[in-house]
Each structure stands twice: as C-alpha cells, then as structure tokens.
C-alpha positions as CSV (number, residue, x, y, z in Angstrom):
1,M,-94.1,23.6,128.8
2,I,-91.7,21.0,130.2
3,S,-89.3,21.4,127.2
4,A,-89.2,25.2,127.9
5,I,-88.3,24.5,131.6
6,V,-85.6,22.0,130.5
7,A,-84.2,24.5,128.0
8,V,-84.0,27.2,130.7
9,V,-82.4,24.9,133.2
10,I,-79.8,23.8,130.6
11,F,-79.1,27.4,129.6
12,A,-78.6,28.3,133.3
13,L,-76.2,25.4,133.7
14,V,-74.2,26.4,130.6
15,I,-74.0,30.0,131.8
16,T,-72.9,28.8,135.3
17,L,-70.1,26.7,133.8
18,I,-68.9,29.5,131.7
19,V,-68.7,31.8,134.7
20,I,-66.9,29.2,136.8
21,F,-64.3,28.6,134.1
22,A,-63.9,32.3,133.4
23,R,-63.2,33.0,137.0
24,E,-60.6,30.2,137.3
25,P,-57.2,32.1,137.6
26,G,-55.2,29.2,136.2
27,P,-51.7,28.2,137.3
28,T,-49.8,30.5,139.6
29,P,-46.2,31.7,138.8
30,P,-44.7,29.2,141.2
31,D,-46.7,26.4,139.5
32,I,-45.4,27.5,136.1
33,A,-41.8,27.8,137.3
34,I,-41.9,24.2,138.7
35,S,-43.5,22.9,135.5
36,Y,-40.8,24.7,133.5
37,E,-38.0,23.1,135.6
38,L,-39.5,19.7,135.3
39,A,-39.9,20.1,131.5
40,W,-36.2,20.9,131.3
41,D,-35.4,17.9,133.5
42,R,-37.4,15.7,131.1
43,L,-36.1,17.5,128.0
44,D,-39.8,18.0,127.1
45,F,-39.4,20.7,124.4
46,D,-43.1,20.8,123.6
47,T,-43.9,21.8,127.1
48,L,-41.0,24.2,127.3
49,W,-42.2,26.0,124.2
50,T,-45.8,26.2,125.6
51,L,-44.6,27.7,128.9
52,A,-42.1,30.1,127.4
53,G,-42.7,33.5,126.0
54,P,-41.2,34.5,122.6
55,E,-38.1,35.7,124.5
56,L,-37.1,32.1,125.1
57,R,-38.2,30.5,121.8
58,D,-35.2,31.6,119.8
59,G,-37.5,33.2,117.2
60,L,-38.7,29.8,116.1
61,D,-42.2,28.5,115.7
62,K,-43.2,25.5,117.7
63,R,-42.2,22.8,115.2
64,D,-38.8,24.3,114.5
65,Y,-38.1,25.0,118.1
66,I,-38.8,21.3,119.1
67,A,-36.7,20.1,116.1
68,A,-33.8,22.3,117.0
69,K,-33.8,21.4,120.7
70,T,-34.2,17.7,119.9
71,R,-31.1,17.9,117.6
72,A,-29.2,19.8,120.2
73,Y,-29.8,17.3,122.9
74,E,-29.8,14.2,120.7
75,G,-27.9,11.4,122.4
76,R,-27.5,13.3,125.7
77,H,-29.6,11.0,127.8
78,E,-27.4,11.7,130.8
79,L,-28.9,15.1,131.0
80,R,-32.5,13.8,131.4
81,N,-34.2,13.0,134.7
82,L,-31.6,14.4,137.0
83,A,-34.0,16.0,139.5
84,E,-35.2,14.3,142.6
85,H,-37.7,17.2,143.2
86,V,-38.2,20.9,142.6
87,D,-39.2,23.4,145.2
88,V,-39.8,27.1,145.4
89,D,-37.4,29.1,147.6
90,E,-39.2,32.4,147.1
91,A,-41.8,33.9,144.9
92,Q,-42.5,37.6,144.3
93,V,-45.6,38.1,142.3
94,G,-46.8,41.4,141.0
95,I,-49.7,42.4,138.8
96,G,-48.0,41.6,135.5
97,H,-44.5,40.3,136.5
98,A,-43.2,37.6,138.8
99,H,-39.8,36.3,140.0
100,V,-39.6,32.8,141.3
101,R,-36.4,31.2,142.7
102,T,-36.5,27.5,142.3
103,R,-34.4,24.9,144.2
104,V,-33.8,21.7,142.2
105,T,-32.5,18.9,144.3
106,L,-30.7,16.4,142.0
107,R,-30.7,12.7,142.5
108,D,-27.0,12.8,143.5
109,G,-27.9,15.2,146.3
110,A,-26.6,18.4,144.7
111,V,-28.8,21.5,144.7
112,V,-29.2,23.9,141.9
113,R,-31.1,27.2,142.2
114,N,-32.6,29.1,139.2
115,D,-34.3,32.4,138.8
116,V,-37.4,32.1,136.7
117,V,-38.9,35.4,135.5
118,L,-42.5,35.4,134.4
119,T,-44.8,37.9,132.6
120,K,-48.5,37.8,132.5
121,R,-49.8,37.9,128.9
122,S,-53.3,37.3,127.7
123,A,-54.4,36.3,131.3
124,S,-51.7,33.6,131.4
125,W,-48.2,33.6,132.9
126,V,-45.3,32.8,130.6
127,V,-41.6,32.3,131.4
128,T,-39.6,35.2,129.9
129,G,-36.3,34.8,131.7
130,Y,-34.4,31.9,133.2
131,Q,-30.9,31.6,134.6
132,L,-28.8,29.7,137.1
133,V,-28.2,31.5,140.4
134,A,-24.4,31.6,140.9
135,N,-23.4,31.1,144.5
136,P,-26.8,31.6,146.2
137,P,-26.7,32.7,149.8
138,Q,-26.6,29.8,152.2
139,T,-29.6,29.5,154.6
140,V,-29.6,27.5,157.8
C-alpha cells in the first residue's frame, strides 16, 4: 500500500516537473542578441553556431564552421574581448520575428550599434541577420 502511494507521489512530481519545463519560454530575443554579441566578442564560434540560424552558418556543419572561423581569426587576438558591456537600445518582438538593436560599449569608450534579426524556429529564437548600424541617430 505504501509503495503504491510513493509511486503515485513520484509520478505526480515527474508530471509536475515536465509541465514546468514545458511552460518555460526560454531566453528572450534581447537575451539571445546580447549572448550573440558576447560570443563574437570572445570569438566563441561554438556558441555563435548554436545561436545562429542556417542563414549565418555559411552552409557548414558545426565542426566545419568552427574550424573555418578559427582559421579566419587565427592570430587575431586583438579582436577578442573588446567589449566593456553590451546593452539593448530597442527590441521589437513579434510572434515569429524580432529585431534587436544592441549597443556595444568598447573598452576604449567607443560605441558600436548592431541590428540583430531573430526568427523563432522550433520554439527557440535564432539569429538570422546581423549587421553594423552605420551612423545611428544620436540620442541625448
């Protein structure tokens, strides 16, 4: 009798955990955009591949993508860890698409803004577009 009660309690706990995890929405588009910026700053090609959609993977599988990017940035240590911090200037999030403008403040005080475009696929947001914002409007 006690083992049946324990089995029911364990079953109920398992179902509860499954429901809790299933309802967790995961990272938001601004979270993904900041992570993408930080991955570029660290030249973390594994994370870049994971956060990007096929549009930004150069048609390569993960192993080949990481190898190609590693070769391309080999010996370019001056391009790593330039960001002091990354912020979101604005985020427009729709049902399946999002646009996030990031503000990357560099260690030398310069500020760079990027447009990060995201698409929701299989219940997750992925980066499908990324570009530098040329001459962004100045705000006071």
